[in-house]
N, C-alpha and C positions, 0 to 999 in steps of 0.2 A: 292318095297322094295330093289330090286337089284340096282336101281339107287341111292337110298338114301345112301347106305353104302359107295360107293366110294366117294360121295360128302362129307360125314362126315369125312372120312379119309383124304381127301385133305385139308379140313378146319383145322383139328387138326395138320397136318404137317406144314401148313403155320403159325399157331399160335405160334409154338415153335421157329420160327426164326424172330418174329416181333421185331422192334426196339422200339422207344418211343411210348407212348400211350396217349390218351386224357381222361380226366375226364368229366363226363356228366355235372358237375357243371360249367365247363368252356365253353362248347358249348351246351347250353340247348336244342336247336332245333335239331331234327333228322328226316330225311326223308329216307325211305328205299324202295327198289324195289327188287323183287326176284321172285322165282317160288314157287308154293304151291303143295302139294301132299295130296290128300284126300283118306281116308280109312274108308268106311262105317262100322258101328258096328251094330250087331243084328243077329238073327237066320235066317232070311229070306232074307238076302241081300248078294250081292257079296262083299267079303272082300278084293278084290284086291286093289293095290295102283294105284291111278289115278293122272297123272301128268298134271299140267296146269300152266297158267300164264295170267296176271301178279299178283303179290301180292304186294300191296302198303300200306305204313303206314306213318303217320306224328305224332310226339309226342313232348312233351315239358317237360323238367325236372323242377320240382317245388321245389326241396329241400328235404333234409333228406333221400335221396335214392329213392324218389317217382317221377314217370313221369305219365302224362296222355296223351292220344292220340286217334287216330282213325285208323282203318285199313280196307282195301277193297281187295277182292280176287276174281278171276275168275278161272273156271276149267271145264272140261268135265268129267262127271262121268258115268260109264257104270254099270248098275244094272239089272240083269235078262234079258239080251239081249236088254235093253232099254238104249238109250243114253240120258243123262240128262245134261242140261246146269246148272252149279253150279255158284253161286255168294254169297258173304257174305259181310256184312257191320257191323262193331262193334265199340263200344267205349271201351277203354281198360285203366286199371290202372296197372302200372308196378312198382315193387320194386326191386332195385339193392341190391344184397347180399354182394357186395364189390365194391371197385373201383380199377382199375388197367388195365393192358394190357389185361387180360382175365376177362370179367365182366359177371358173371352169374346173372340171375334175375328170379323172379316169376311174373306172371301176371294173372289177372282176367278180365272178361269183360262181356258185354251184347250187343246183337244186333240181326241181322236177317240173316237167312240162306235160300237160295232159291234153289230148285231143279226143273228146268223147263223141260217139255217134248217137247218143241218147238212149242206148240200151242199158238196162240195169245190170250192174256188175258189183261184185263185193269190193268194199274198201273205198276210201276217199280218193285215192289215186290208184285204180286197178292197174296191174302190170301190163295188161294187154293194150291199154290206152295211154300209158304213162312211160316216159323215158327220162332217165337221168340226163341232166343238161349242164354243160359248162357255158359260161357267158363272159363277154367282155365288151366294154363300150365306153362312151364319152358323154358327158353332160355338162350343163351349166346352170347355175342359179343366178337369177337377177333379183337382187334384194329390193323390196319396196320400202322397208324400214328395218328396225333392229330385229324383228321377229319373222316377218313374212317375206317369202320369196317366190317368184315364179320359177318353175323347174322344167327344163327340157332335156331329154336324154334319148340316146339311141344305142342299141346293143345288138350284137349278133349272138344267137343262141344255137349252139350245136348239140344235137342229140348224141349221146355217148353209145347207146345200145343199138341204134339204127332202126328202131321200130316205129318211130313217129317222124316228125318233120324238122329239118333245120329251118330257122326263121329269124327275121328281124323283128325286134320289139321297140317301138317308139312310144315314149311317155311324155305327156304334157300335163303339168299339174301345179298345185299350190302347196307349198310347204310352210310349216310353222316351227320355228326354233324356240326352245324353252329350256328352263332348268339351268339357270346360271351356275356354271361349274367353278371349280377351284383347281385349275390345272397344276399349279405349283404347290398345292396343299399347305398354304401358309395362313389359312383362316380368313383370307380376304377374297370375296367372290370375284371371279374374273371380270364381271361387269364393272367393278369398282377398283380392280387391281391395275395400277399403272404399269406394273411389271408382271404380267400374268404368267410368264414362263419361268420366273426366278423367285424362289421363296424369299419373302421380305417381312417387313414390320408393318403393323396396322397404322402406327403414327406417320409412316411414310407412304401411305396408300399402297401397301403391298410391295414396295421396293426395299432392297437391302441397304445396309450401311456398313460395308465391309470393313472400313478402317475406323469405324466408331467415332467419327468426328462430328456427328450430328447433321451431316449432309448426305442425303440418300445418293446411292450410286448413279442413278439416272440424271442427277444434277451435279455430280462430282467429277471434275476433270481428272482428278487423281484418286480413284476409288480405292487404291491399295495403300495410300499414304495419307495420314491424318493431316488436315490443313485447316484453313480458315474460310469463313463464308465470303470474305472480301476477295479472296483469291480463288473462288469457286472450288473450294475443298482441297487446294494444293498447298504444300508447305513452302516456306521461304526461309531457307537455312541461314542466309547471311543478313536477313532483316532489312533488305533494301527496297522492299515493296514490290518485288518482281518474283513471281512464282518460280520455283526451281525448274519446273518443266519448260519455262520460257527463258531461263537465265543461263547465258553462255558461261558465266562464272558464278556458279551457285554457292561457292564457299568464300567469295570476296564481294563485299558490298560495292555496287556500282550504280549506274544510272540507266534509265530506260533508253536514252539516246544511244548508249553503248551496249544495248542488249544485256544489261545487268552487270557489265564489267566496269572496273575503274579505268581512269586515264591519268596515271600518276604524273606524267610530264606535261599534261594539258595541251598536247599537240593535235588533238582530235582523232587519235588512233587508239582504240581500246587496248589495254595491256595484253590481252590474250592474242592480239594480232600484231603487237608492237615489238619489233626485234630489238629496239632500244627503249624499253619502257621508262627508264629514268632520265632520258635525255630527249628534249623536244626535237622532233624531226619532221620529215615530209612523208605524207601517206603514200606517195608514189615510190618512196624508198623504204617501205615497210616500217615507217615510223622513226627511222634513223636520219640524222643530218647528212647532207651530201658532203663528200670529201672536198676540201679546199687546200690543196697541197701548198700553194704559195701564200695563203692567208690574205688574199686581197678582197675577200668577200664575194667572189664569183666562184661558184662550185665548179669542180673540174669538168663535170659533164657539159657545162656551158662555156668553159674557159678555153679560148684558142691558144693561150699560153699558160698551161696549168703549172708550170715550174717557174714562172716569172711573174712577180706581182705587177698587176696592171689596174685598169679601171673598168668599171661596168660599161661605161660608154664606149670603150674600145674592146668589148667582148673579153675582158680579163687580161688583155695585153697592155703593156705600157703605152702611153701616148707617143705617137710618132715624134722623134726629135727634129722637128722641122727646121728650127734655127740652126742646129748643128749641121744638118744636111745642106742648108743654104750656104753656110760658111765653107764647107768642103768643096762645094761646086763654084765658089767665087774666086776671083783673082787674088784675094787676100790670102789664100791658102798656099803660101810659098815662103820658105825661110831660106835665104841665100847665105852661103859661107864663103870666106876668102879661100884662096888656093891652099891646099894641103892643111886645112883647118876644120875643126869641129866646134869652134867657140861660138857662143851666142852673144850678139850685141844687144843694145837696148831696144832697137827696132824689132829684133827677133822676139825679145821677151814680151813686148807689147802684143805681138800677134799671139803668142802662147798664152798670155793672160786672158785673151778673148776665148781661146780654146778651153782654158781652165774653167771660166765662168759657164760656158756651154755644157761642159761635163758635169758641173755642179747642178745645173738646171735639169739635166737628164741623168739621174743617178744610175739608171739601168743600162745606159749606153756605154759602149767601149769603142776604141779606135785603133787603127793600124797607123804606125808612124813609119814612113818610108824614107830611106836615105839614098842619095844618088851622088855620083862623081863625074867629073869631066874626063876627057880622054887623055889628059896628062898623066904620065907615069904608067907603071905596069898594071895589068888587069888585077893581079893579086893585091897590090897596094891600094888600088882604087876600091876594091870590094871591101877591104877592112876599113877604109876611110868612110865609105858610105854607111857602114854599120855603126861607126862611132858617131856620125852626125845624127842618126836616128836615136842613138842612146842618149846623146846630149839633150835632145828634146824631151825624151822620157824622164830623165833625171830632173829636169826643171819642173815638169808637171808634178812629179812625185814630191819634190821639195815644197810644192805649193798645195799639197793636200789631196792629190788625186791618187786613188788606190792603184798600185802597180798591176794588179790583176786585170785592170781595165785598159792597159796600155800594151800593145804588141808592137815589136820593132822588126824591121826587115831591111837589109841593104841590097841594092841592086847594082852597085859598082858603076861601071860605064856602059851597062847593057841598055839603058834607056836614056840616051842622050837627047837633048832638045837644042835647037838652034844649030848653027854651023860651027862645029868645034875646031875648024881651021882658023877661026877668028877668036879674038879675046872676048868679044861680046857673047859669042855662042858658048864658049867654055864657062863664062860667068853664069849663064842661065842654067847650065847643067850641074853646077856645084850647089845642090839644094837639098831640102827636106820638105815633106808635105804630109798633111793629115789625110787619111783615107777612111772610108766607111768599113768598119769591122763587120764580119758576118753576123756577130751577135746583135748588131743594130737592126738587122733585117727582121723586124718584129712580126709583121703581118704576112 
């Protein structure tokens, strides 16, 4: 065991500085020579480490990580003050756990183990000294170059017939790989075969060209479909310079910016994602234009007054009718009538002309026209009189071009008197009409 540790350390140190390495598929044959160390197992045996030589093996890589071969080893084993000549001959199946510079593997085998006491007996492996043996172990190859590797392995060997000893066998040696194979049988040696596991063509270094487009499969992004070299072997059905494999619209010519799709309406949304491909729209709305119910240029989603045309500055609502509001709140907003009359005089018409001009300035505004009466007469008479006064104002405005739908009238009779109606001055103030703000004017 003292000898094994420095050998293992040396092998590990060498393996960290190795350059290139060989793969067993490229050099299928391997012959190895080394030393073996035997360690007997059991309760009534010496368990010391016994050093011997040679340990020889020959193996052949058969593919998919598996190798088959034979190995032979000699040693001198000391047990209970008896010197025994040791020899073994086995058939082995090995499986590589990976491929590379450092190549670990598992192996199992079956063979013969002989422990001879030096007395002459018939046969190379006399039955009294020999036992059929099954074995299993693990090993690793550290490649020095494409052909040479340092090999270290250990295995447990169990005697089947029970007449000799169970034992551990450790081997440290040097192997040589040779005989470049042709794993895929395509006539290109594995050493030169870029695709050693797939039958191919010599002109493509052993790689196939499945679609026959002159581009080998190992360089062809679309090995099942004939294509062009410019597109790495892929076809371009719509001729837009974008390979079908990358083209979101392989049957319609498009642009690279649109992943191979067209943009018919030029709105920056590819047709395959555009819900309105013939009408320019907004990407946030799936390529469709936003609805603008009132046609004021402000989309409904941003329009505080979606059913009333307005301005962008006022968030889609009409501008506030400031001058009209100021008039309504002023002292000029009063039309006085004679007793029991709904006739308009010239002063009244001047006031209403101002109202007409303000309504023309704010075409979306509407007003309420309120009529009132004094306390003279009965309540029923006064209610009808106040309604007539409001209607007189409305008719004048209609005659001067104001749409009737913008004018609402209401009569309050003598319910909203102003001044002292026990005096003539108070009754005169109550015989009136005035303009008030319609609910439709409340835009914001």
